[in-house]
N, C-alpha and C positions, 0 to 999 in steps of 0.2 A: 793747134792754133795756126792760123794763117800767117804767112810770111809777107810783110808789106814790102813795097818797093818804092823808092824815090824816082820819079820820072819827070823830066823837064822842070826840075827845081820846085815841084808842087807836091802837096800831100792831099790825098783824099780826105775830106773832113768828116768827122763825126759830130756829135752834139754834146755839149756839156752845160747843164742847167742847175740852178740852185734846187737843192732837194728839201726834204722836211727839216725843221730846225734840229741842229746837232745837240746831242746830250753829252758830247765829248767835252771834258774840262779844258779850259785854256792852258796852254803850255807856256806862253810868252807873255801873258797879261792882256791879251787882245780879245777880239771877238771871233769865235769859231764858226765857220760855215761848213756845210756839207754839200757837195756837189755830185750830181749823177751824171756819169760819163757813159755815153752809148757810142761805141766805136763805129767807124764807117764800115768795117768788115764785121758782119754778124758773128763770125767764128771767134772773134775776140770777146764777145759777150759785153756785159755792162757792169759797172761797179760804182760805188760811192767813194769819193775822194774828200779828205778832210784838208782845209786850209785855215790859216788864222791871220786875221788883219789887225794892225795897230798903227797909230800915228795919223797925221794929216799932212797933205801936200801932194807933190807929183807921185804917182804910183811907182813902186818898185817891187820886183819879184825876187824872193830869195829861194834858192834851191839847195837843199842839203845834199851831201855826198851820199853816194850809194855805199852801203856796208851791212853787215849782219844786224847792226843796231840803229840803222838809219832812221832819223826822226827829226821833225822840225824843232824839237826841243834843244837839239844841239846848237841851234842858231839864235838862241835866246839873247845873249849879250849883243850879238851883231844886229839883230832885229830891233832891239830897244834902242841901241845907239843911232841906228838909221832913222828910227821913227821920230826922232827930234826934228826932222826936217822933211820926212816922206810919209806917205801912206804905204806901209810895208806889208806885203802878203807873203806868207811862208807856208809852203805846202808839204804834205806827206805824200811821197811817191806811191802810187798804186803798189800794193804788195809789201808796204812798209809803214811804220808808225801807226797812226790811228785810221788810216784808210783801209778799205777792204783788202783782204789778202787771199783771193781765190787761187785754186790750183790751176794756174796757167803756165804755158811755157814762155816765160818772160824773155823778151829779146830787145835789141835796140830799136827795131822798127816800131814795136809796140809803144815804147816810151816816146819816141819822136812824135808819133801821131797823138799820143795823149798830151804831150806838152803844147803842141800846136793847137789843139782843140781847146785846151784850158786857157791859153792866153787869148786866143780869138774870141772865146765865149765870155771872157771875163773883162776885156778892155777893147775899146774901139780904135785905139791909137797905139803907136809904138811906146814901149815902156823901158825903163832901166832894168837890167837884170844882174844878179850876183849869184854866180854858180860855184859850188865847191866840189872838188874831186871829179869824179866821172861825170857829174852833171854839166861840167864844162863842155865836154864833147857834144852833148845833146843841144846845148845852146848854140854852139857853133854850127852844128848841122843845120839849124833853122835860121842862121843869120841872114840868108839871102831872101827870107820870106817877108822881110819888113816888120818883124815882130818887136825888135829891140832898138832902142834910141841910144843905149850905152851898155857896154858889156864889161863886167869885172869877173875874172876867173881867179878863184882862190885855191892855191895848191892844186892846179889842174893835173888829173891823172887820166890814163886811158886803158891801163892794163889791170886786170883783176889780180888777186893774190897768187893764185896758182900759176897764172901766165908769168907773173914776175918771177916766180921760183923756177921757171923753165920747164914746167910739166907739159908734156906734149898734148896737142888738141884732143887726140883720141882718148888719152887717159882722163882729161879733164871732163870730157862728155860722159865717160863712164862714172866718174864721181858724182857728177850732176844727177844722172839716172838713179844712182844708188840713194842719194839723199831724198829724191822724190819718191822712192819706193815706200810702200805702206809701213813696214815693220823695221827693216834694217835701216831705212832712211831715218826713221824717228830716233833710232838709237845713235846713229852717227851725228845727227843734229844735236841731240842731247849732249853728247861728249864735247862737241865744239861750241857749246854755248854755256858751259858750266862757268860760274862766277870767277873761278881761278884762271880758266882759260881766257875769258874776256879781259881780265886784268893783265894777264901776260901779253896779250896782243896790244893793248893800250900802251903798255910800258915799252913795247918793242919799237913801234913806229907811229903812234898816233899822237901822243902828248910829249912834251918836254919835261914839265913840272909834274912828276908822279905823285906829288902830295895831293893832287886833286882826286886821285883815285881812292876816295874813301869807300868804306863799305856800303854806305847809302848810295853813293854814285854808281857803283858797280851793280848793286842790287836793282836799281831803277833800270839800268841797261839790260840786265838779265830778264826782268819781268817783260820788257819789250819784245824779247826774243821768243816768249812763250805764248804769244797770241795764237789763236787758231789759224792755221794755214801759214804760220810765220816762216816755215822753212823754204818755200818754193822760190821766192824772189831772191833771197840771199844765197841760196844754192846756185843760181844763175849768175849772180855777181862774182862770187868766190871762184867759180870755175871759168871766168872770162866770158860768160854768155851775155853780159851787159856791156862789154867793151864797146864804146862808141865808134871807134875806128880800128883798122888793123895795123897801123904803123904810125910812128910819130910824124913822118912826113905828110901823111894824110891830115892829121890835125893841124900841122903847120900851114898847109895849103888852105884850109878852111879859114884859119885866122888871117892869113895874108890877103884872102879874097874879100873879106868883109869891108864895107864902106862906113861902118859906124865905129866910134872909139872903142878900143880895146885895152884894158889894163890887166896885166898878169901879176899876181901877188905870189912870190916865190917863197917856199918854205925851206929855209936854210938848213934846218936839221932833219929834213926828210931823207930817206934812203938814197944812196947815190944815184941810182937809175931814175927814180922819180924826179929828184932835184934836176938831173940833166935834162929830162923832158921839159920841165918848166923853164929852165934857162934857154933851151933851144927856142921856145916860143917867144921869149923875151928878146932874142937877137933880131927879130923882124923889125924893120924900120918903122912900121906903122903901129907898133905896140909900145905902150908905156908900161914899165915894170917897177915894182917895189918889192923889197926883200924883208922878211920878218924872221925872227929867231924862233921859228916854230916848226912843227913837223906836219904830217898829213892831216892831222886834226885841228889845225890852227884856226880854222873858221870858227870852231868852238872855243878853243883854249885862248885865243887872242882876239875874241870877237869885238871887244870894245875898241882896241887898237885899230883893227881893220875898219871898223865903222868910222872912226875919226879920220882915217886916211882917205876913205871914199868921200866923205863930206868935204874934206879939204880939196880933194881933186875936182868935186863938183863946183865948188865956189871959184876955184882957179879957172876952170874952163868957161865960167860965166862972166868973168871980168875981161 
C-alpha cells in the first residue's frame, strides 16, 4: 500500500459517493447509508463505508475511537443525545464495524485521506465534529483544512496499546506482521478476541462501571471481531500503526495552531499516562476542558452526560 504524504497543508483528494442502498441494520435508530470511497492513490483501492444519520439541525460528525471492537454502535447514547438539536452522522471507520475490511496496510495517512474525502464529499461547509480516542489526532491533523466549525475531543489518545506498554517499534512491527499472516495470525487474533479476554480489557481501562459488561454486551463485541478481514485494521491499531502523531508535543502543536474552538473532555479514571496526555492538551490557553469520572471508553459509557455537556456549551457560545 502506498504511503501518503502531507504537503503544504493539503491532501490529494479521492472521491466518495453514495453507493447502493445499504442492507445494514441501524445501530443508532437512524438511517444507514453506504458510501463508496475511491482513494486518490489507486494503490489504496476502493471500499464501501457505512455511516448512520439521525436527528435534524446543524450537521455534526461523530467519530468512534479506534480499537479491536471499534464501531459506531459505541456512540449510540452520545449520538441520540446530540440528535435532539443536530443532524448527527456517525461512521464506521474503514476496516472496522460494518464498513469493508479489506486486507490493507492500514496507516495514519490512509485514514487522514479517507476522513478528508468523506467530509468534503458529504458536506459543502465546515461542520462540528466530536472525536473519541485516537480519532482526535486525525481530526486535529485536518484542522487547517477548513473542515471543522467546532472540535470536541473525548478522552483523546495518541498511542496504541503496545506502544503504551513500552514495546519497541521493531517488536511491534513483528507482532503486526504475525497477526496479518494467514495461519498463525488467525490463531493469535483468535486468542486476543475471546470473550473472556475482551471483558478483561474492558475492565482494565475502558469502563468504570463493570456492571455494564453483561454476557450479551461482550458477545455483541465478540461477534464484531469475527467479521471477514476483521484482524487487519485492529492489528495496526494495537501495534501503534494507527498512532496519529509520534509525540504528545506534536498533538499539542496541532491543537494550539487551530483557529476553531476546541474542547477537551478528560477521563479522570483513565490510566495515568493517557490522562496526563489529555491534561497536557487542556493546559493550552485556547482550549476549554471538562472532566468526567470515566475511563478511555467514556464516549460510550457516559454518552448521555457528554452529549448534555456539548449541547450546553453550544448554547453558551451562541449567547
